[in-house]
C-alpha positions as CSV (number, residue, x, y, z in Angstrom):
1,M,0.0,0.0,0.0
2,K,1.3,3.4,-0.9
3,R,2.3,5.7,2.0
4,P,0.2,8.8,2.5
5,A,2.4,11.8,1.7
6,L,2.6,14.7,4.1
7,V,0.7,17.1,1.8
8,T,-2.1,14.5,1.4
9,L,-2.4,14.2,5.2
10,F,-2.6,18.0,5.6
11,V,-5.3,18.3,2.9
12,A,-7.3,15.5,4.4
13,A,-7.1,17.1,7.8
14,S,-8.1,20.4,6.3
15,L,-11.3,18.9,4.9
16,L,-12.1,17.7,8.4
17,G,-11.6,21.2,9.8
18,A,-8.4,20.3,11.7
19,V,-5.8,22.4,10.0
20,R,-5.0,25.8,11.4
21,P,-3.2,28.6,9.6
22,A,0.4,27.4,8.9
23,N,3.2,28.7,11.1
24,H,6.7,29.5,9.8
25,L,7.5,25.9,9.1
26,A,5.2,25.6,6.1
27,G,7.9,26.4,3.6
28,E,10.4,23.9,4.9
29,Q,11.3,20.5,3.3
30,S,12.1,18.5,6.4
31,P,9.3,16.0,7.1
32,Y,9.8,16.5,10.8
33,L,9.3,20.3,10.5
34,L,6.3,19.9,8.2
35,M,4.6,17.7,10.8
36,H,4.6,20.7,13.0
37,A,3.6,23.3,10.4
38,D,0.0,23.5,11.5
39,N,0.6,23.4,15.3
40,P,-0.8,26.3,17.2
41,V,2.7,26.9,18.4
42,N,4.2,29.7,16.3
43,W,7.2,27.7,15.3
44,Y,10.1,29.2,13.3
45,P,12.9,27.2,11.7
46,W,16.4,27.9,12.9
47,G,17.6,31.0,11.0
48,D,18.1,34.7,11.0
49,E,14.4,35.7,11.2
50,A,13.8,33.8,14.5
51,L,17.1,34.8,16.1
52,A,16.7,38.4,15.2
53,L,13.2,38.4,16.6
54,A,14.4,37.0,19.9
55,K,16.9,39.8,20.2
56,K,14.5,42.5,19.2
57,E,11.8,41.4,21.7
58,N,14.3,40.4,24.4
59,E,12.6,37.1,24.7
60,P,14.2,33.7,25.5
61,I,14.0,31.0,22.9
62,F,12.1,27.8,23.3
63,L,14.2,25.3,21.2
64,S,12.7,21.9,20.4
65,I,14.8,19.3,18.5
66,G,13.6,16.0,17.2
67,Y,13.3,13.9,14.1
68,A,10.5,12.5,12.0
69,T,10.6,8.9,13.2
70,C,10.9,9.7,16.9
71,H,8.0,8.1,18.9
72,W,8.3,10.4,21.9
73,C,8.6,13.4,19.7
74,H,5.1,12.5,18.3
75,V,3.8,12.0,21.8
76,M,5.0,15.5,22.9
77,E,3.5,17.0,19.8
78,R,0.1,15.4,20.4
79,E,0.0,16.2,24.1
80,S,1.6,19.7,24.2
81,F,2.3,21.3,20.8
82,E,-1.3,20.7,19.6
83,N,-2.7,22.0,22.9
84,E,-4.1,25.5,22.5
85,A,-3.5,26.6,26.1
86,I,0.1,25.5,26.1
87,A,0.7,27.0,22.7
88,R,-0.5,30.4,23.9
89,L,2.0,30.3,26.8
90,L,4.8,29.3,24.5
91,N,3.9,32.0,21.9
92,D,3.4,34.7,24.6
93,Y,6.7,34.0,26.4
94,F,9.2,32.7,23.9
95,V,10.4,32.7,20.3
96,C,9.7,29.0,19.4
97,I,12.2,27.2,17.1
98,K,12.0,23.7,15.7
99,V,15.0,21.8,14.5
100,D,15.3,18.5,12.7
101,R,18.4,17.0,14.3
102,E,19.1,14.9,11.2
103,E,19.3,18.0,9.0
104,R,21.3,20.0,11.6
105,P,23.4,17.7,13.8
106,D,25.7,20.6,14.4
107,I,22.9,22.5,16.3
108,D,21.8,19.3,18.0
109,A,25.3,18.4,19.2
110,I,25.8,21.7,21.0
111,Y,22.5,21.7,22.8
112,L,22.5,18.0,23.5
113,D,25.9,18.5,25.3
114,A,24.4,21.4,27.2
115,V,21.4,19.3,28.4
116,Q,23.6,16.4,29.3
117,R,25.8,18.7,31.4
118,M,22.8,20.3,33.1
119,T,20.8,17.1,33.8
120,G,23.1,14.1,33.3
121,N,20.7,12.8,30.6
122,G,19.9,13.5,27.0
123,G,17.7,12.3,24.1
124,W,14.9,13.3,21.9
125,P,12.7,15.3,21.9
126,L,15.3,17.7,23.2
127,T,13.9,20.7,24.9
128,V,16.1,23.7,25.6
129,F,15.6,27.3,26.8
130,L,18.1,29.8,25.4
131,T,18.9,33.4,25.9
132,P,18.5,35.7,22.8
133,E,22.3,35.2,22.5
134,L,21.6,31.5,22.1
135,E,23.1,30.5,25.4
136,P,21.3,27.5,27.0
137,F,20.2,28.0,30.6
138,F,17.7,25.2,31.2
139,G,16.7,22.0,29.4
140,G,15.6,18.4,29.3
141,T,14.0,15.9,27.0
142,Y,10.3,14.9,27.1
143,F,8.0,17.0,29.2
144,P,4.3,16.0,29.7
145,P,1.7,18.7,29.4
146,E,0.8,18.7,33.1
147,S,3.1,17.8,36.0
148,R,2.8,14.1,36.9
149,G,4.8,11.3,38.4
150,G,7.5,13.6,39.7
151,R,8.0,15.1,36.2
152,V,7.3,18.8,35.8
153,G,4.7,19.6,33.1
154,L,5.4,21.9,30.1
155,K,2.7,24.3,31.2
156,E,4.1,24.8,34.6
157,L,7.7,24.9,33.3
158,A,6.8,27.6,30.8
159,N,5.4,29.8,33.5
160,Q,8.4,29.1,35.8
161,I,10.9,30.0,33.1
162,H,9.0,33.2,32.2
163,T,8.9,34.3,35.8
164,L,12.6,33.6,36.2
165,W,13.4,35.5,33.0
166,V,11.4,38.5,34.1
167,N,12.6,38.7,37.7
168,E,16.1,37.3,37.6
169,R,17.4,37.7,34.0
170,P,21.0,38.6,35.0
171,K,21.3,35.4,36.9
172,V,19.8,33.4,34.0
173,E,22.2,35.0,31.6
174,E,25.1,34.3,33.9
175,V,24.1,30.6,34.0
176,G,24.0,30.5,30.2
177,Q,27.4,32.2,29.8
178,R,29.1,30.0,32.3
179,L,27.7,26.9,30.7
180,V,28.8,27.9,27.2
181,T,32.3,28.5,28.6
182,E,32.3,25.0,30.1
183,L,31.1,23.5,26.8
184,E,33.8,25.3,24.8
185,R,36.4,24.1,27.2
186,S,35.3,20.5,27.0
187,A,35.2,20.6,23.2
188,R,39.0,21.1,23.2
189,I,40.5,17.7,23.5
190,A,43.7,17.5,25.5
191,A,46.1,16.5,22.8
192,G,48.5,13.7,23.2
193,D,52.2,14.0,22.3
194,A,52.3,10.9,20.1
195,M,50.2,8.3,18.4
196,P,48.9,5.8,21.0
197,E,50.6,2.5,21.4
198,A,48.8,-0.7,20.2
199,T,48.2,-1.5,23.8
200,A,45.1,0.8,23.6
201,L,43.6,-2.1,21.6
202,T,44.5,-4.5,24.3
203,R,42.8,-2.3,26.9
204,Y,39.8,-2.1,24.6
205,L,39.5,-5.9,24.4
206,E,39.9,-6.3,28.2
207,R,37.1,-3.8,28.7
208,M,34.9,-5.5,26.1
209,K,35.1,-8.8,28.1
210,T,33.3,-7.1,31.0
211,V,30.4,-5.5,29.0
212,F,29.1,-8.3,26.9
213,D,25.8,-9.6,28.2
214,P,26.6,-13.3,29.0
215,I,23.0,-14.5,28.6
216,Y,21.5,-12.5,25.8
217,G,24.5,-11.0,24.0
218,G,25.0,-7.4,23.1
219,L,26.5,-4.7,25.3
220,G,25.0,-3.9,28.7
221,Q,22.0,-5.4,30.4
222,K,19.2,-2.9,29.9
223,T,18.0,-1.2,26.7
224,K,19.9,-2.8,23.8
225,F,21.4,-1.0,20.9
226,P,23.2,-3.0,18.2
227,S,26.6,-1.4,18.8
228,A,27.7,-2.4,15.2
229,S,31.1,-0.5,15.4
230,D,32.2,-2.5,18.5
231,L,31.2,-5.8,17.1
232,S,33.0,-5.0,13.8
233,L,36.2,-4.0,15.6
234,V,36.2,-7.2,17.7
235,L,35.7,-9.2,14.5
236,R,38.6,-7.4,12.9
237,L,40.9,-8.0,15.8
238,H,39.8,-11.6,16.0
239,A,40.6,-12.0,12.3
240,R,44.3,-11.3,13.0
241,G,44.4,-13.4,16.1
242,A,44.1,-10.7,18.8
243,A,40.7,-11.6,20.2
244,P,40.2,-15.4,20.1
245,D,38.1,-15.6,23.2
246,L,35.6,-12.9,22.1
247,L,34.3,-14.5,18.9
248,G,31.7,-16.4,20.9
249,E,30.4,-13.2,22.5
250,V,30.1,-11.5,19.1
251,T,28.2,-14.5,17.5
252,R,25.9,-14.7,20.6
253,S,25.1,-11.0,20.1
254,L,24.6,-11.3,16.3
255,D,22.4,-14.4,16.8
256,A,20.2,-12.7,19.4
257,M,19.8,-9.6,17.2
258,M,18.8,-11.5,14.1
259,N,16.5,-14.0,15.9
260,G,14.8,-11.4,18.2
261,G,12.4,-8.6,17.7
262,L,15.1,-6.2,16.6
263,Y,15.1,-7.9,13.1
264,D,12.2,-7.7,10.7
265,H,11.7,-11.4,9.9
266,L,9.3,-10.7,7.0
267,G,10.8,-7.7,5.2
268,G,14.4,-7.8,6.3
269,G,16.3,-4.9,8.0
270,F,16.7,-4.0,11.6
271,H,14.8,-1.7,13.9
272,R,16.8,0.9,15.8
273,Y,17.0,-0.7,19.3
274,T,15.0,-2.8,21.8
275,V,13.6,-1.6,25.1
276,D,14.5,-4.8,26.9
277,R,17.6,-6.8,27.6
278,A,16.5,-9.9,25.6
279,W,16.2,-8.2,22.2
280,R,12.4,-9.0,22.2
281,V,10.6,-5.6,22.0
282,P,12.0,-3.1,19.5
283,H,11.5,0.6,19.2
284,F,10.1,0.1,15.8
285,E,11.6,2.8,13.7
286,K,14.0,1.6,11.0
287,M,16.9,3.9,10.2
288,L,19.1,3.9,7.1
289,Y,22.3,4.2,9.2
290,T,21.4,1.3,11.5
291,N,20.9,-1.1,8.6
292,A,23.9,0.2,6.7
293,L,26.2,-0.4,9.7
294,L,24.7,-3.8,10.6
295,I,24.9,-5.1,7.0
296,Q,28.6,-4.5,7.1
297,T,29.0,-6.2,10.5
298,Y,27.0,-9.3,9.4
299,L,29.2,-9.5,6.2
300,E,32.3,-9.4,8.3
301,A,30.9,-12.1,10.6
302,Y,30.2,-14.2,7.5
303,Q,33.8,-13.7,6.3
304,V,35.1,-14.8,9.7
305,T,32.8,-17.7,10.4
306,G,31.5,-18.8,7.0
307,R,28.0,-19.1,8.5
308,A,25.3,-18.9,5.7
309,D,22.7,-17.3,8.0
310,Y,24.8,-14.2,8.5
311,A,25.1,-13.9,4.7
312,R,21.3,-14.3,4.5
313,V,20.6,-11.5,7.0
314,A,23.0,-9.2,5.2
315,R,21.3,-10.0,1.8
316,E,17.8,-9.6,3.2
317,S,18.8,-6.2,4.8
318,C,20.3,-5.0,1.5
319,D,17.0,-6.0,-0.3
320,Y,15.1,-4.0,2.4
321,L,17.1,-0.9,1.5
322,L,16.4,-1.4,-2.2
323,R,12.8,-2.2,-1.8
324,D,11.6,0.2,0.9
325,L,14.1,3.0,1.3
326,R,15.4,3.6,-2.3
327,L,13.9,6.7,-3.9
328,T,13.4,7.7,-7.5
329,G,16.9,8.5,-8.8
330,G,18.7,6.0,-6.7
331,A,19.4,7.8,-3.3
332,F,18.1,6.4,-0.1
333,A,15.5,7.8,2.3
334,A,16.6,8.5,5.9
335,A,14.1,6.3,7.9
336,E,10.8,4.7,8.5
337,D,8.6,5.7,11.4
338,A,7.9,3.5,14.4
339,D,4.2,4.5,14.3
340,S,1.5,3.8,11.8
341,D,-2.3,3.7,11.9
342,G,-2.1,5.6,15.1
343,A,0.0,3.2,17.1
344,E,3.6,2.2,17.6
345,G,4.6,-1.0,15.8
346,S,1.1,-1.7,14.3
347,F,2.6,-2.3,10.9
348,Y,4.8,-5.2,12.2
349,V,2.9,-7.1,14.8
350,W,0.5,-10.0,14.3
351,R,-2.4,-11.6,16.0
352,L,-2.4,-15.4,15.8
353,A,-5.9,-15.3,14.1
354,E,-4.6,-13.1,11.3
355,V,-1.8,-15.6,10.6
356,E,-4.2,-18.5,10.7
357,Q,-6.5,-16.7,8.2
358,R,-3.6,-16.1,5.8
359,L,-1.8,-19.4,6.1
360,G,-4.5,-21.8,7.2
361,K,-4.6,-23.3,10.7
362,E,-2.4,-26.2,10.1
363,E,0.4,-24.2,8.4
364,A,0.1,-21.5,11.0
365,K,1.0,-24.1,13.7
366,L,4.5,-24.5,12.1
367,F,4.9,-20.7,11.7
368,A,3.7,-20.0,15.2
369,A,6.1,-22.5,16.7
370,A,9.0,-21.0,14.7
371,Y,8.2,-17.3,15.6
372,D,6.6,-17.4,19.0
373,L,3.0,-16.6,18.2
374,T,0.3,-17.2,20.8
375,A,-3.4,-16.4,21.1
376,T,-2.7,-14.2,24.1
377,G,0.2,-12.5,22.4
378,N,3.9,-12.2,23.4
379,W,3.7,-8.4,23.5
380,A,0.3,-6.9,24.5
381,E,-3.4,-7.5,24.0
382,G,-3.1,-10.5,21.7
383,K,-0.4,-8.9,19.6
384,N,2.8,-10.8,18.7
385,I,6.3,-9.6,17.7
386,L,8.0,-12.1,15.5
387,H,11.0,-13.8,17.2
388,R,12.7,-16.9,15.8
389,V,12.6,-19.2,18.8
390,A,13.1,-22.6,17.1
391,G,15.5,-23.7,14.4
392,D,14.7,-25.8,11.3
393,A,16.1,-29.0,12.9
394,A,14.0,-28.7,16.1
395,L,10.9,-27.9,14.1
396,A,11.6,-30.8,11.7
397,K,11.7,-33.2,14.7
398,R,8.5,-31.7,16.3
399,F,6.5,-31.8,13.0
400,S,8.0,-35.0,11.5
401,L,9.5,-33.2,8.6
402,Q,12.9,-32.8,7.0
403,P,14.8,-29.6,7.9
404,A,14.9,-28.6,4.2
405,A,11.1,-28.9,4.0
406,V,10.7,-26.7,7.1
407,A,13.0,-24.0,5.6
408,K,11.0,-24.1,2.3
409,R,7.6,-23.9,4.0
410,L,8.7,-21.0,6.3
411,A,10.1,-19.1,3.4
412,A,6.8,-19.4,1.6
413,D,4.9,-18.4,4.7
414,R,7.0,-15.3,5.1
415,E,6.3,-14.3,1.5
416,L,2.6,-14.7,2.0
417,L,2.6,-12.6,5.2
418,L,4.9,-10.0,3.7
419,G,2.3,-9.5,0.9
420,A,-0.5,-9.3,3.4
421,R,1.4,-6.8,5.5
422,A,2.0,-4.6,2.4
423,K,-1.7,-3.8,2.4
424,R,-1.6,-2.3,5.9
425,V,-1.1,1.4,6.5
426,R,2.7,1.9,6.2
427,P,4.8,3.9,8.6
428,L,5.7,7.4,7.4
429,L,8.8,7.4,5.2
430,D,11.2,10.2,6.1
431,D,12.2,10.7,2.5
432,K,14.9,13.3,2.9
433,V,18.3,12.3,1.5
434,L,21.2,12.8,3.8
435,V,24.6,12.5,2.3
436,A,26.3,11.0,5.4
437,W,23.8,8.2,5.8
438,N,23.8,7.6,2.0
439,G,27.5,7.3,2.3
440,L,27.1,4.5,4.8
441,A,24.5,2.8,2.6
442,I,26.9,3.0,-0.4
443,S,29.6,1.3,1.7
444,A,27.2,-1.4,2.8
445,L,25.9,-2.2,-0.7
446,A,29.4,-2.1,-2.2
447,R,30.8,-4.5,0.4
448,A,27.7,-6.7,0.0
449,S,28.4,-6.9,-3.8
450,E,31.9,-8.0,-3.1
451,V,31.2,-10.6,-0.3
452,L,27.9,-12.0,-1.6
453,G,28.8,-11.8,-5.3
454,E,25.8,-9.7,-6.1
455,P,26.6,-7.1,-8.8
456,R,23.1,-5.5,-8.4
457,Y,24.1,-4.1,-5.0
458,A,27.1,-2.4,-6.5
459,T,24.8,-1.0,-9.2
460,A,22.5,0.4,-6.6
461,A,25.5,1.9,-4.7
462,A,26.7,3.5,-7.9
463,A,23.3,5.0,-8.5
464,A,23.2,6.6,-5.1
465,A,26.7,8.0,-5.6
466,E,25.8,9.5,-8.9
467,F,22.7,11.0,-7.4
468,I,24.8,12.8,-4.7
469,H,27.3,13.9,-7.3
470,E,24.6,15.4,-9.6
471,K,22.1,16.8,-7.1
472,M,24.1,17.6,-4.0
473,W,27.6,18.7,-5.2
474,R,27.6,22.3,-6.3
475,D,30.6,24.5,-7.1
476,G,33.0,22.2,-5.3
477,R,30.8,22.1,-2.2
478,L,28.8,19.3,-0.8
479,L,25.3,19.9,0.5
480,R,23.9,17.8,3.3
481,R,20.2,17.4,2.6
482,W,18.0,16.9,-0.5
483,R,14.3,16.6,-0.7
484,G,11.7,17.3,-3.4
485,G,14.3,18.8,-5.7
486,D,15.6,21.1,-3.0
487,A,19.3,20.7,-1.9
488,R,20.5,22.8,1.0
489,I,22.5,23.0,4.3
490,A,26.3,23.0,4.1
491,G,27.7,19.6,4.2
492,Q,29.3,18.6,7.5
493,L,32.3,16.5,8.4
494,D,30.3,13.2,8.5
495,D,28.8,13.9,5.1
496,H,32.3,14.2,3.6
497,A,33.9,11.4,5.5
498,F,31.1,8.9,5.1
499,L,30.8,9.7,1.4
500,A,34.5,9.4,0.8
501,G,34.5,6.0,2.6
502,G,31.6,4.8,0.4
503,L,33.3,5.9,-2.8
504,L,36.4,3.9,-1.7
505,D,34.3,0.9,-1.1
506,L,32.6,1.3,-4.4
507,Y,36.0,1.4,-6.1
508,E,37.0,-1.8,-4.5
509,A,33.7,-3.4,-5.6
510,T,33.9,-2.3,-9.2
511,F,37.5,-1.1,-9.9
512,Q,36.1,1.9,-11.8
513,P,38.7,4.7,-11.5
514,R,36.1,7.5,-11.2
515,W,35.2,6.4,-7.7
516,L,38.7,6.5,-6.4
517,E,39.2,9.9,-8.1
518,R,36.0,11.3,-6.5
519,A,37.0,10.0,-3.1
520,Q,40.2,12.0,-3.4
521,V,38.3,15.1,-4.4
522,V,35.8,14.8,-1.5
523,T,38.6,14.1,0.9
524,Q,40.6,17.2,-0.2
525,V,37.5,19.4,0.4
526,M,37.2,17.8,3.8
527,V,40.8,18.6,4.6
528,D,40.6,22.1,3.3
529,R,37.4,23.1,5.1
530,F,37.2,21.1,8.3
531,S,40.8,20.6,9.6
532,D,41.7,21.7,13.1
533,P,45.3,23.0,13.2
534,E,45.8,21.1,16.4
535,G,44.9,17.8,14.7
536,G,41.7,16.1,13.5
537,F,38.6,17.8,12.2
538,F,35.8,20.1,13.3
539,D,32.3,18.8,12.7
540,T,31.4,22.0,10.8
541,D,33.3,24.2,8.3
542,G,32.9,27.4,10.4
543,S,30.6,29.2,7.9
544,D,27.5,29.4,10.2
545,A,27.9,32.3,12.6
546,T,24.8,31.2,14.6
547,L,26.7,28.3,16.2
548,L,28.2,29.0,19.6
549,Y,31.4,27.2,18.8
550,R,32.9,24.7,16.4
551,H,32.1,21.3,17.9
552,K,34.4,18.4,17.5
553,E,32.9,15.0,18.2
554,V,35.3,12.3,19.4
555,F,33.3,9.8,21.3
556,E,31.1,7.5,19.2
557,G,27.5,6.6,19.6
558,A,25.1,4.8,17.4
559,I,27.0,6.2,14.3
560,P,30.7,6.5,14.0
561,T,32.0,10.1,14.3
562,G,33.1,12.0,11.2
563,N,36.6,12.2,12.8
564,A,37.0,8.5,13.1
565,V,35.9,7.7,9.5
566,A,37.9,10.6,8.1
567,L,41.1,9.0,9.5
568,L,40.2,5.7,7.9
569,D,39.7,7.5,4.6
570,L,43.1,9.2,4.9
571,L,44.9,5.9,5.7
572,R,43.1,4.1,2.8
573,L,44.0,6.9,0.4
574,A,47.6,6.8,1.6
575,A,47.7,3.1,0.8
576,Y,46.2,3.5,-2.6
577,T,48.0,6.6,-3.8
578,G,51.3,6.5,-1.9
579,K,51.0,10.2,-1.1
580,P,52.6,10.7,2.4
581,G,50.4,13.7,3.2
582,Y,47.4,11.5,3.8
583,R,49.1,9.4,6.3
584,E,50.9,12.3,8.0
585,R,47.5,14.0,8.6
586,A,46.0,10.8,10.0
587,V,48.9,10.2,12.3
588,T,48.7,13.8,13.6
589,A,45.0,13.3,14.3
590,L,45.6,10.0,16.1
591,S,48.2,11.8,18.3
592,A,45.6,14.5,19.0
593,Y,43.1,11.9,20.2
594,A,45.6,9.8,22.1
595,V,44.2,10.7,25.5
596,P,40.6,9.4,24.9
597,M,42.0,6.3,23.1
598,R,44.1,5.5,26.1
599,R,41.7,6.4,28.9
600,A,38.3,5.5,27.4
601,P,38.9,3.0,24.5
602,R,35.4,1.7,24.7
603,G,34.0,5.0,23.5
604,V,36.1,5.2,20.3
605,P,36.0,1.8,18.4
606,V,36.3,3.3,14.9
607,L,39.2,5.5,16.0
608,L,40.8,2.4,17.3
609,T,40.2,0.7,13.9
610,A,42.1,3.6,12.4
611,L,44.8,3.2,15.0
612,D,45.1,-0.5,14.1
613,M,45.5,0.3,10.4
614,A,48.0,3.0,11.0
615,T,50.0,0.7,13.3
616,R,50.0,-2.3,11.1
617,G,49.9,-0.8,7.6
618,A,48.0,-1.9,4.6
619,V,47.9,-5.4,2.9
620,E,48.0,-4.7,-0.8
621,V,46.4,-7.2,-3.1
622,V,46.6,-7.2,-6.9
623,I,44.4,-9.5,-9.0
624,A,45.8,-9.6,-12.5
625,G,43.7,-11.2,-15.2
626,D,40.8,-10.8,-17.6
627,A,37.8,-9.5,-15.6
628,D,35.5,-11.9,-17.4
629,A,37.6,-15.0,-16.8
630,A,36.3,-17.5,-14.3
631,A,39.7,-18.0,-12.8
632,T,40.0,-14.2,-12.2
633,R,36.6,-14.2,-10.5
634,R,37.7,-17.1,-8.3
635,L,40.8,-15.3,-7.1
636,L,38.7,-12.2,-6.4
637,S,36.2,-14.2,-4.4
638,A,38.9,-15.9,-2.3
639,C,40.2,-12.4,-1.4
640,R,36.8,-11.0,-0.7
641,L,35.5,-13.9,1.4
642,T,38.4,-13.4,3.8
643,L,38.3,-10.6,6.4
644,I,41.7,-8.9,6.1
645,P,42.0,-5.8,8.3
646,G,43.7,-3.0,6.3
647,R,43.3,-4.7,2.9
648,V,43.4,-2.6,-0.2
649,I,42.8,-4.2,-3.6
650,A,43.3,-3.5,-7.3
651,R,42.6,-5.4,-10.5
652,V,44.9,-5.3,-13.5
653,A,43.6,-6.5,-16.8
654,S,46.9,-6.0,-18.7
655,D,50.5,-5.0,-18.1
656,A,49.4,-1.4,-17.2
657,G,48.0,-1.2,-13.7
658,P,45.3,1.3,-12.6
659,A,46.5,4.9,-12.9
660,G,47.6,6.4,-9.6
661,I,48.2,3.1,-7.8
662,A,52.0,2.6,-7.9
663,W,52.0,-0.8,-6.2
664,A,49.8,-2.3,-8.9
665,Q,52.1,-1.2,-11.7
666,G,54.0,-4.1,-13.4
667,R,51.7,-6.8,-12.0
668,H,50.4,-8.9,-14.8
669,P,49.1,-12.4,-15.5
670,L,51.9,-14.9,-15.5
671,A,52.1,-17.9,-17.9
672,G,48.8,-16.7,-19.4
673,R,46.9,-17.4,-16.1
674,P,45.2,-15.0,-13.8
675,T,47.6,-14.2,-11.0
676,A,47.3,-12.8,-7.5
677,Y,50.0,-10.7,-5.7
678,V,50.0,-10.0,-1.9
679,C,52.3,-7.1,-0.8
680,Q,53.0,-5.3,2.4
681,R,55.6,-3.0,3.8
682,G,57.1,-2.5,0.4
683,A,57.7,-6.2,-0.4
684,C,55.6,-8.7,-2.3
685,R,55.1,-12.4,-1.8
686,L,55.5,-14.9,-4.6
687,P,52.6,-14.7,-7.1
688,V,49.9,-17.4,-6.9
689,H,47.2,-18.7,-9.3
690,E,44.9,-20.7,-7.1
691,P,42.3,-19.5,-4.6
692,A,43.6,-21.8,-1.8
693,A,47.1,-20.5,-2.3
694,L,45.9,-16.9,-2.1
695,R,44.1,-17.5,1.1
696,E,47.3,-18.9,2.6
697,E,49.2,-15.9,1.5
698,L,46.6,-13.6,3.0
699,K,46.9,-15.5,6.3
700,R,50.6,-15.1,6.3
701,A,50.3,-11.4,5.6
702,V,48.1,-11.0,8.6
703,A,50.5,-13.0,10.8
704,V,53.4,-10.9,9.7
705,E,51.6,-7.7,10.7
706,E,50.6,-9.1,14.1
707,A,54.1,-10.2,14.8
708,A,55.5,-6.8,13.8
709,A,53.0,-5.1,16.0
710,K,53.9,-7.2,19.0
711,S,57.6,-6.7,18.5
C-alpha cells in the first residue's frame, strides 16, 4: 500500500476542519518540521528571522529538537504542541524554534551536550531554553503537558521559566554564559604527544570482556542498541588473532539480534533498538544508518565464520534498502517511522488469528512454533512480535519433517505474510536524502556486492553515488540534505567522511577509477574546510555564525564520528596513492586523540580501527587477469570472502596497472593465467594462481603484521 504523503495528510485534515493557519515551518522541506507546520505553536525554523526576533523582543528561545521517526517526539506534539493553552503560553513568552536533528546535527550536538551537562541525561525530543544570544540555561527531553509522576509539566515549566526571565534575568544570563564557557572548554580535547601504542587495543578488548551480556548478548543489560562498530572491531581484531576468546560473544550477540524482535523477519532490515535486555521488544523505527552499519557487521561475521545465516541476513537487509528506502533517482531515504495507523509498531505485529487466516490453521502451527506466536500475544493484547525461537532442525523433529522442508515452508509463509502486510497502512517514510547516511549505505551495498557476489548491489550503490554527485555537489561544495528537488544546508564533516568511505568501497567493488578519483576530491575538500590545526577535524566548516562554537565529536554513539571515519579515509587513500600527506595528517590526528583512546577506548571503536590500520599498515592485493575469466573471479572471491584488516585491492587487466596506484604497476598475469600478488611494507610475496594459495598468502600477511606489532 502506498504511504500517505505529508501534503495529502494536511489536505485531508483540512477537509475535516483540523488544519489551522500554517506557522513559519510551512515552507520547509524536512518531514519533521512539516509535521509541526499546523501546530498552534508559532514555530520558526532555525535562522536569521527567528534569532533576530528574539533579540528584538528580548525574549528567550524555546528550542525543540527531534526527528520524523521519533516516537516520543510524536507524543509530545500530540500532548503539548497541539494543545491551544500550552501553545498560547509558548507563543506569549518565547520565540519558538523547531530543528530537525538529522538535518542539523551541528545544532543538536551543541545543545544535547548542554542538556547532558545540566541534567546528566539526553535524548529526543530535546527541549532547551536559550537566551537571545543562544546560550542555553535550562533543558531536558520529554515534558508531559501537566506535572505528573514527579516530572514537571510543560505548562508549569513555561510559567516558571517566564517568571525567572522577568525577575532574575541577570542570573539566567550568567548561568548560560558559564555553561557555554564550560562547553567550549570541554570541546577542546587534551592533545597527546604521540600516536597511542597498540596497547590501547589490548585495553579495549579487556574492557569488552566485561560489558558483553553473557546471557542475551549485546553490550550492557538494559535497553539494547546493536553497537555495530564495537562488534566489527572485535571481529577485525579476531581475524588477525588478537581476540580469540571474544568471537563467541560476538556471535551470541549477532544471533540474538537476528533472531529477536530487533530484526524484521518478513521484510528484512533492523529496527533501531530494543527496550528490553533480551532483544524482544523493539522501538520500531528503521533507520538507514542502523541497517547500513549492521549489513557490514554481518558481512564481516560471514567472512570470519562462513555461516550462511549471516550472509542471508545481510542479503535480506540489502534487499530491504532497495525495496523500501530507495527513492526515485537512486538515493536512499533516511528512515521509516515507528508509528503507523495511530499506534507504535502496528505495521509489524500479528495476531495469531490473522496468521491462521492467511496461512491456514495447520500451516500456522508451524509458523507460530517458529516465531513465538500465541493467542494471548507475546507483547500486548493478543499482539505478537515475531521472534525466531526454534530452528529448522528442532521444528523438523517436532512436526515430523525434513529440515529442508521446514525451511522451504517457512520461506513461503514469510512471503505470504509480507504480501498481506504490504496492504496495511505503512509507517511514514522520512524521504529526505542525507549525504552522510547515504555514504554508509553506499559502503554497505558495495561491500555486499563483493562478499555476496551480487553485482546488483554495486549497481545500486553507484546510482546513489551518482545522485549525490549530480544533485548535492555544487561549485566544489557538498550539500547535506536533498528533498523534493531542494538541496541545501552546508555539508558537515560526516557527510564528507562517510561519502569518501563509500566511494572507496565502491571502487573496491567495481575497480572503476572514477570512484577513487571522486573519493580523493571529497577528501581534499574535507581537509581544506574542516581541519583543526591542532589535529583532527571540526564537525562544521565554520561558515555558520549562529553556532556558539565549532564542535568536535570524538566519542562515538550509534553512528561513527566523522573524525574516526575521516582518519580511515586518509589511511586508505595513503595506501592507494602512496601520497605521504594523507598518512601524516591521519597520524597527527591520532596523536591529538591519544588521551581518549588510552583512557576510554570503549568510546572510540572506529578511532581504534584507524589506529590499528596506522600501526600495522595496509595489505596490498593485486588480482591480474581478464575480468570476465572464471579464474580471475575465483581469485577475487577468495580475497573478498576473507576478512583482512587493512586490505586494499586493485585489479589489473593488462600489463598497465590502474592509474595512480603505484604498487599495482607491473603486476600482470603470469604464464597466461590470472595471478594474485600480496604485498606489504614495500615487499611482495610470490605470485599465486589458485584461490587456496591466495588464502594462505593472506593469512601469512596478517600473521606478519601481528608479529611486527607485538615486537
